[in-house]
DRENDREN-766945 format. One line per field, with one value per residue: x negated, y negated, z negated of N, C-alpha, C, CB in turn. Coordinates in nm, 4 decimals, decimal comma. Each point is the difference from the previous one (the first is absolute). Glycine has a CB too. Layout:
BEGIN
n_u <- c(X:...)
n_v <- c(Y:...)
n_w <- c(Z:...)
ca_u <- c(X:...)
ca_v <- c(Y:...)
ca_w <- c(Z:...)
c_u <- c(X:...)
c_v <- c(Y:...)
c_w <- c(Z:...)
cb_u <- c(X:...)
cb_v <- c(Y:...)
cb_w <- c(Z:...)
This chain:
BEGIN
n_u <- c(1,4332:0,3138:-0,2277:-0,2567:-0,1037:-0,1505:-0,2416:-0,0646:0,2037:-0,0856:-0,2632:0,2201:0,2635:-0,2378:-0,1841:0,2436:-0,0307:-0,1948:0,0960:0,2812:-0,0763:-0,1451:0,2004:0,1120:-0,2261:-0,1122:-0,1156:-0,1742:0,0611:-0,3174:0,0927:-0,3989:0,1821:-0,0876:-0,1475:0,3470:0,2245:0,1570:-0,1473:0,2732:-0,1273:0,1671:-0,2970:-0,0359:-0,2166:-0,1808:-0,0976:0,0150:0,2943:0,2495:-0,1104:-0,0286:0,2825:0,1432:-0,2332:0,0532:0,3050:-0,1150:-0,0975:0,2180:0,0457:-0,0931:0,0384:0,2766:0,0552:-0,2813:0,1087:0,2250:0,1214:0,3437:-0,0203:-0,2855:0,0921:-0,0352:-0,0782:0,0493:-0,1889:-0,1947:-0,3169:0,0345)
n_v <- c(1,4719:0,1334:0,2052:-0,2474:0,0340:-0,3594:0,2104:-0,3879:-0,0565:0,0601:-0,0418:-0,2768:0,0684:0,0053:-0,3508:-0,1514:0,1663:-0,1527:-0,1940:0,0167:0,0286:-0,1915:-0,2268:-0,0136:-0,0299:-0,3402:0,3064:-0,0703:0,4564:-0,2667:0,0524:0,1235:-0,2558:-0,2472:-0,0310:-0,0068:-0,1455:-0,2113:-0,1739:0,1223:0,2569:-0,0272:0,3241:0,0611:0,1285:-0,1542:0,2507:0,2923:-0,0964:0,1779:0,3459:0,1757:-0,0421:-0,0204:0,1650:0,0823:-0,0213:0,1379:0,3843:0,0870:0,0516:0,3294:0,1115:-0,0780:0,1413:0,3462:0,0514:-0,0316:0,3029:-0,1982:0,0544:-0,3149:0,0420:-0,3792:0,0235:-0,3151:0,0239:0,2441:-0,0270:0,2550)
n_w <- c(3,7056:0,0013:-0,1760:-0,1652:-0,3875:0,1344:-0,2219:0,1064:-0,1229:-0,3645:0,0335:0,0705:-0,2292:-0,1364:0,0162:-0,0399:-0,2388:-0,0426:0,0694:-0,2126:-0,2178:0,0286:0,0621:-0,2049:-0,0797:0,2271:0,1287:0,2720:0,0259:-0,0674:0,3526:-0,0389:-0,0035:-0,1761:0,2609:0,1385:-0,1147:0,2050:-0,3533:-0,0063:0,0011:-0,2039:0,1408:-0,2834:0,2397:0,1192:0,1358:-0,0690:-0,2036:0,2028:0,1280:-0,2338:-0,1082:0,3458:-0,1011:-0,2156:0,0883:0,3081:-0,2034:-0,1164:0,1125:0,1704:-0,2865:0,0882:0,2876:-0,0935:-0,3240:0,2579:0,0680:0,1994:-0,3582:-0,0510:-0,2944:0,2100:-0,2997:0,0132:-0,2319:-0,0088:0,0874:0,1037)
ca_u <- c(-0,0812:0,0891:-0,0299:-0,1353:-0,0389:-0,0811:-0,0702:-0,0180:0,1274:-0,0167:-0,1509:-0,0471:0,1227:-0,0299:-0,0885:0,0699:0,0504:-0,1754:-0,0712:0,0662:-0,0264:-0,1429:0,0426:0,0709:-0,0924:-0,0935:-0,1247:-0,0455:-0,1109:-0,1168:0,0274:-0,1587:0,0675:0,0494:-0,1005:0,0595:0,1292:0,0470:0,0181:0,1389:0,0441:0,0797:0,0471:-0,0710:-0,0888:-0,0185:-0,1074:-0,0317:0,0497:0,1206:-0,0067:-0,0288:0,0830:0,1487:-0,0288:0,0247:0,1741:0,0612:-0,0826:0,1410:0,1175:0,0046:-0,0230:0,1245:0,1201:0,0038:0,0529:0,1386:0,0352:0,1098:0,1056:-0,0486:0,1162:-0,0399:0,0134:-0,0439:-0,0377:-0,1108:-0,1083:0,0012)
ca_v <- c(0,0956:0,1385:0,1365:0,0089:-0,0403:-0,0497:0,0034:-0,1372:-0,0958:-0,0125:-0,0422:-0,1499:-0,0301:0,0676:-0,0928:-0,1696:0,0155:-0,0282:-0,1751:-0,0887:0,0495:-0,0978:-0,1388:-0,0459:-0,0180:-0,0652:0,0442:-0,0176:0,1627:-0,0674:0,1098:-0,0535:-0,1045:-0,1388:-0,1320:-0,0197:-0,0194:-0,1371:-0,0693:0,0697:0,1582:-0,0069:0,1391:0,0743:0,0538:-0,0472:0,0518:0,1809:0,0042:-0,0243:0,0899:0,1091:0,0811:0,1093:0,1058:0,0935:0,0321:0,0638:0,0997:0,0291:0,0208:0,1015:0,1862:0,0011:0,0340:0,0775:0,1387:0,0354:0,1559:0,0460:0,0352:-0,0948:-0,0398:-0,1106:-0,0834:-0,1770:-0,0862:0,0675:0,0606:0,1615)
ca_w <- c(-0,0545:-0,0423:-0,0108:0,0224:-0,1143:0,0408:-0,1417:-0,0144:0,0424:-0,1733:-0,1055:-0,0143:-0,1364:-0,1311:-0,0296:-0,0130:-0,1418:-0,0882:-0,0116:-0,0855:-0,1542:-0,0332:0,0348:-0,1464:-0,1482:0,0201:0,0080:0,1606:-0,0046:0,0822:0,1119:0,1123:0,0984:-0,0568:0,0534:0,0838:-0,0502:0,0632:-0,1275:-0,0482:-0,0343:-0,1813:-0,0459:-0,1150:0,0906:0,1645:0,1002:-0,0141:-0,1439:0,0243:0,0831:-0,0634:-0,0393:0,1117:-0,0001:-0,1114:-0,0154:0,1234:-0,0580:-0,1036:0,0327:0,0761:-0,1031:-0,0605:0,0862:0,0499:-0,1429:-0,0225:0,0607:-0,0090:-0,1005:-0,0953:-0,1014:-0,0273:-0,1273:0,0163:-0,1371:-0,1012:0,0256:0,0023)
c_u <- c(0,0887:-0,0503:-0,1529:-0,0374:-0,1282:-0,1119:-0,1126:0,0784:0,0297:-0,0926:0,0050:0,1349:-0,0764:-0,1299:0,0781:0,0234:-0,1090:-0,0630:0,1225:0,0425:-0,0943:0,0305:0,0542:-0,0690:-0,1297:-0,1260:-0,0411:-0,1037:-0,1219:-0,0052:-0,1774:0,0266:0,0445:-0,0602:0,0759:0,1587:0,0669:0,0627:0,1445:0,0465:0,0094:-0,0246:-0,0714:-0,1416:-0,0075:-0,1112:-0,0285:0,0662:0,1502:0,0096:-0,0098:0,1041:0,1385:-0,0415:0,0234:0,1402:0,0229:-0,0873:0,0696:0,0947:0,0474:0,0119:0,1032:0,0836:-0,1056:0,0248:0,1465:0,0789:0,1800:0,0477:-0,0987:0,0823:-0,0863:0,0293:-0,0844:-0,0286:-0,0544:-0,1177:0,0055:-0,0758)
c_v <- c(0,0749:0,1266:-0,0039:-0,0811:-0,0933:-0,0050:-0,1473:-0,1126:0,0310:0,0291:-0,1356:-0,0444:-0,0075:-0,1190:-0,1107:0,0296:-0,0758:-0,1244:-0,1141:-0,0678:-0,0774:-0,1297:-0,0621:-0,0426:-0,0999:0,0841:0,0595:0,1746:-0,0711:0,1351:-0,0396:-0,1297:-0,1595:-0,0931:-0,0486:-0,0716:-0,1390:-0,0283:0,0235:0,1010:0,0402:0,1949:0,0757:0,1085:-0,0449:0,0610:0,1522:0,0288:0,0611:0,1539:0,1503:0,0634:-0,0012:0,0955:0,1023:0,0009:0,0272:0,2139:0,0889:0,0951:0,1706:0,1643:0,0363:0,0379:0,1593:0,0986:0,0170:0,1106:-0,0320:0,0634:-0,0384:-0,0532:-0,1713:-0,0488:-0,1221:-0,0164:0,0631:0,0884:0,1465:0,0690)
c_w <- c(-0,1006:0,0090:-0,0162:-0,1560:0,0519:-0,1365:-0,0012:-0,0342:-0,1871:-0,0678:0,0207:-0,0884:-0,1276:-0,0743:-0,0024:-0,1106:-0,1011:-0,0298:-0,0593:-0,1435:-0,0510:0,0567:-0,0992:-0,1125:0,0388:-0,0060:0,1609:0,0212:0,0871:0,1144:0,0908:0,0830:-0,0080:0,0430:0,1364:0,0275:0,0294:-0,1687:-0,0637:0,0340:-0,1124:0,0094:-0,0846:0,0594:0,1079:0,0376:-0,0533:-0,1327:0,0404:0,0982:-0,0541:-0,0791:0,0680:0,0106:-0,0795:-0,0188:0,1401:0,0187:-0,1096:0,0328:0,1244:-0,0841:-0,0343:0,1004:0,0442:-0,1246:0,0181:0,1486:-0,0116:-0,1443:-0,0744:-0,1125:0,0174:-0,0954:-0,0508:-0,1503:-0,0949:0,0713:-0,0216:-0,1481)
cb_u <- c(-0,2152:0,1667:0,2055:-0,0167:0,1010:0,1670:0,0118:-0,1130:0,1233:0,1674:-0,1821:-0,1611:0,2039:0,0630:-0,1883:0,1153:0,1248:-0,0615:-0,1765:0,0125:0,0461:-0,1855:0,0337:0,1401:0,0570:0,1335:0,0312:-0,0315:0,2054:-0,1680:0,3728:-0,0721:0,0660:0,0552:-0,2637:-0,1790:-0,0736:0,0754:-0,1691:0,0493:-0,0851:0,2887:0,0884:0,2763:0,0186:0,0920:-0,1220:-0,2574:-0,1510:0,0181:-0,0899:-0,2035:-0,1345:0,0930:-0,1014:-0,2116:0,0923:0,0223:-0,1878:-0,0028:-0,0239:-0,1383:-0,1874:-0,0440:0,1598:-0,1211:-0,1668:0,0024:-0,2566:-0,0466:0,1742:-0,1218:0,0937:-0,0140:0,0718:0,1757:0,1604:0,1986:-0,0995:-0,0226)
cb_v <- c(-0,1369:-0,1087:0,0905:0,0021:0,2180:-0,1117:0,3215:0,0853:0,0441:0,0351:0,2002:-0,0522:0,1465:0,3080:0,1031:-0,0985:0,2454:0,1776:0,0435:0,0881:0,2243:0,1855:0,0524:0,1449:0,2767:-0,1847:0,0484:-0,3704:0,2615:-0,1709:-0,0067:0,2637:0,2151:0,0721:0,1034:0,1669:0,1614:0,0350:-0,1762:-0,1565:0,0551:-0,2824:0,0047:-0,0054:0,1516:-0,2232:-0,2550:0,0285:-0,2294:-0,3185:-0,1874:-0,0873:-0,0166:-0,1212:-0,1109:-0,0366:-0,1678:-0,3627:-0,1566:-0,2141:-0,3271:-0,1879:-0,0168:-0,1601:-0,3100:-0,0980:-0,0750:-0,2806:0,2039:0,0183:0,1828:-0,0493:0,2805:-0,0143:0,2072:-0,1165:-0,1237:0,0176:-0,2041:-0,0146)
cb_w <- c(0,0393:0,0685:0,1411:0,3189:-0,1539:0,2035:-0,0162:0,1191:0,3519:-0,0035:0,0286:0,2580:0,1003:0,1119:0,0863:0,1982:0,0629:0,1124:0,2570:0,1683:0,0301:0,0193:0,2011:0,0541:-0,1038:-0,0730:-0,2759:0,0017:0,0246:-0,2236:0,0308:0,0641:0,0326:-0,1741:-0,0930:-0,0014:-0,1709:0,3381:0,0865:-0,0169:0,1555:-0,0280:0,1829:-0,1403:-0,0892:-0,0018:0,0524:0,1214:-0,1299:-0,0280:0,1298:0,0089:-0,1930:0,1564:0,0907:-0,1105:-0,2013:0,1501:0,0528:-0,0473:-0,0619:0,1703:-0,1226:-0,1621:0,1134:0,2113:-0,2222:-0,1687:-0,1178:0,2450:0,0542:0,1798:-0,2206:0,1616:-0,0446:0,2156:0,0272:-0,1782:-0,0467:0,3014)
């Protein structure tokens, strides 16, 4: 993977952070596919809800990487 950024992998890591936060607080986001969910599946984000969020996070990462240039200053821990 050297020299490559896999945006889908990075997006999945971000979505999993949110899933863990929701799960830790006992929150399940309703999904159109809930009737297909196995009884022991405790994921907070499931089905099209999970994949919709994954797609949006990946699109945001791609946009960010597209806008980035070598001379772009990265400002952390503050809003613009």
